[in-house]
Each structure stands twice: as C-alpha cells, then as structure tokens.
N, C-alpha and C positions, 0 to 999 in steps of 0.2 A: 504494500500500500504506500502511495506517495504522499507528500506533504499536503497536496491539494485535496486528496481523498480524506485525509484526517480532519480537515476543517469541519466546523459545524454548519448547519443551515443558516444560523445567524451570521457567521463569518461570510458565507457565500452571498447572503442578501446584500452585503455592503458593495458588491460588484454590480448589482442590477442597475440598469439605466446608465452605465458608464462605458466609455470607449476603452477597450482593452486590447493588449497584444498578448496572445497565448503562445507560449513556446511549448511544443509537443515533442514526442519522441521522434527519432530520425530527422531531427533538425527542421521539422515543419513549423511554420509560424502562421498564425491566423489573427486577423484584426477584425473588430466589429463591436457593435453595441450589445451588451449582455441583456438578453431578454429574461432569462431565468437560468437557474442551475438546478438540475435534477438532484433531489436530496438522497436518492438511493444510489445512483451510479456516479454522482459528482460530475456528470456531463454538463458542459456549458453550451447553451443555445445562443448563438450570435446572429445579429441582424446587420446587414450592410445595405445602405440606401443607394440605389442605382438611379440613373436618369429615368425620365418618364414616370416618376412616382412608383417605380418598381422597387421591390425589396428582395434581397437574397438572404435566406436563412440557412445557417449551417450549424452542425453539432460537432463539438470536439468531445470525444469520449473521455470520461473522467480518468480512466487508467492511463491515458496517453498524455495528460496534462503534466508538464514539468514546472512551469512558472506562468503566473498571470501578472501582467503589469498594467496598472491603470494609466491610460494616456490622457483622458479628458472626462470631466464631469458632464452629465447630461443636463441641459437647461430644460425649462418647462415645455417648450415646443417639442424637443426631442423626446421627452418622456411621454408626451401626448401621442406622437407618431408611433412610438414603440408600443404603447398600450392598444393601439388600433390595428396592429398588424394582423392579428387573428380574429378580430371582430368581424361579424358578417357585414356585407356591404350595406344592407338596409338598416343596420342597427345605428341609432343615433340617440343622443341624450334628449329627453323631453323634459320640459319644465313641469312642475307640479300642476300648473294651470292647463298645459297642453294635455297631460295625462287625464286630468279630470274631464276635459272636453271630449277627448277620445272615448273615455268610458261612457259618458252620458250620451254621446251620439250613437255609439254602438248599442247601448241599452235601449234607447228610443227606437232605433231601427229594428232590433229584435222584437220588441213589444209590438211595433206596427205590423210585423209579419207574424203575429200571434204565436211567438215563441216565449214561453214563460221564463223570465229572468229575474233574479234577485241579486242584491249586493251582499257580500260576505266579509267576514273578518272584522277586526276592531275598527279599522278606518274605512271599511266599505270599499276597499280597493279592488277586491276580486269579484267578478261577476260569476254567478252560478246559473247555469241553464238547465231547467227542468230537474234540478236536484241531482243530476248525474254528470255534469261537465262544468269545469271551472275555466275562466279566462282571466289571466293575470296581466298586469301592465307589461308592455304598451298596447295590449289588446289586439294582437294579430293572430293569425292562424297557428303560428308556432307556440303561442302561449296558452293554447287550449290543452286541457288535460282531462282524460276520462278513461275508466277501465273498459268502457263499451266502445270497441273500435268502430262500429258502424255509426254510432252517434257522433263520435269524434271526427270521423272522416266527413260526414255530412255537414256538421257545423263549421269545420275548417273550410270546406268548400264555399259555404254561404258567406263566411267572413271574408274570404279571399275575393269573392265576387263583389261584396259590398265595398271593400277597400279599393278595388280597381275602378268602381264607379265614382268613388270620391275624388280620384286623381284627375 
C-alpha cells in the first residue's frame, strides 16, 4: 500500500475542486481538476476542460498513484463547472417560488383531467396521485415514484406530454 492509499477520506477531500498533477507508476503524469477520490480504491477522478465546452474525465487508479501535487485552487466558477459535469442536461436549480408554481400548475392540470391528487409531507412539497404514486420536486416524469409500474408509466407519460405542451 502506498502513501496515497493510506490517507483518509478527509485527507482526500482536501484535493477536491483543485488542479493537481498526479505522478503515477512508470513515470506517467496526469493533470486535471479533482472531481472526487474513491474512498475504497483511492482512485482519483480528474476532469480537464477542453474547447467547445467539452470535458475529458479520467481515472488514475489508487494503487498507481505515487504523488499528488496541488497546482491551483478552484474558484467558485470552476467549482460550479465541476459540480455540473455529471448533472443531467435538463437539471437546473429552481427557486422556491418556481418550484411552488410548478407544483401548483401540475396539480391544477391533474385535477382538471380528473386525476385525484393531494399534497404530502410536512411542507406539502410532494404530490400524491390516487394514493399510489408520488411526484417530488421539480415535478417531472423522472421524479415520479410508485410500486405499480403500469400507473407509473402512464402518469410519467401524461406529465411528459403536459411539460412538452408548456414549452
């Protein structure tokens, strides 16, 4: 086991969102922004920003790491770019007001189409359809949850159609 593998997850966390140079076995060197470090294998996940808003992601296996040198601290913009690398395209942050409007609009639309819907939870953020399906914020087809696959599929299709008409 090398020195890198002996570090704790808290030690590895100090490298996240920083530009590093990794010296690996057989004189290989890698540079990039640290996205994360796998706590089991000590493998480092590096991101490099290319032109055209593209990103290259590479993994340096923990057993191959000999030395990690921090080259640069990440600023807020870099941290934001790194945090969005694996986020789905359509995911974006909604303000509490936008979420409330999305919830109310969807609830009204479901009720208008004679689909029984209630609000659940302490804050009423979750919609419950017919007592067998829940819809969490931001109230899209991906946020539907039900043990009944037929109902799940049909409601997801309805919501997808509703959202497409909204655009």
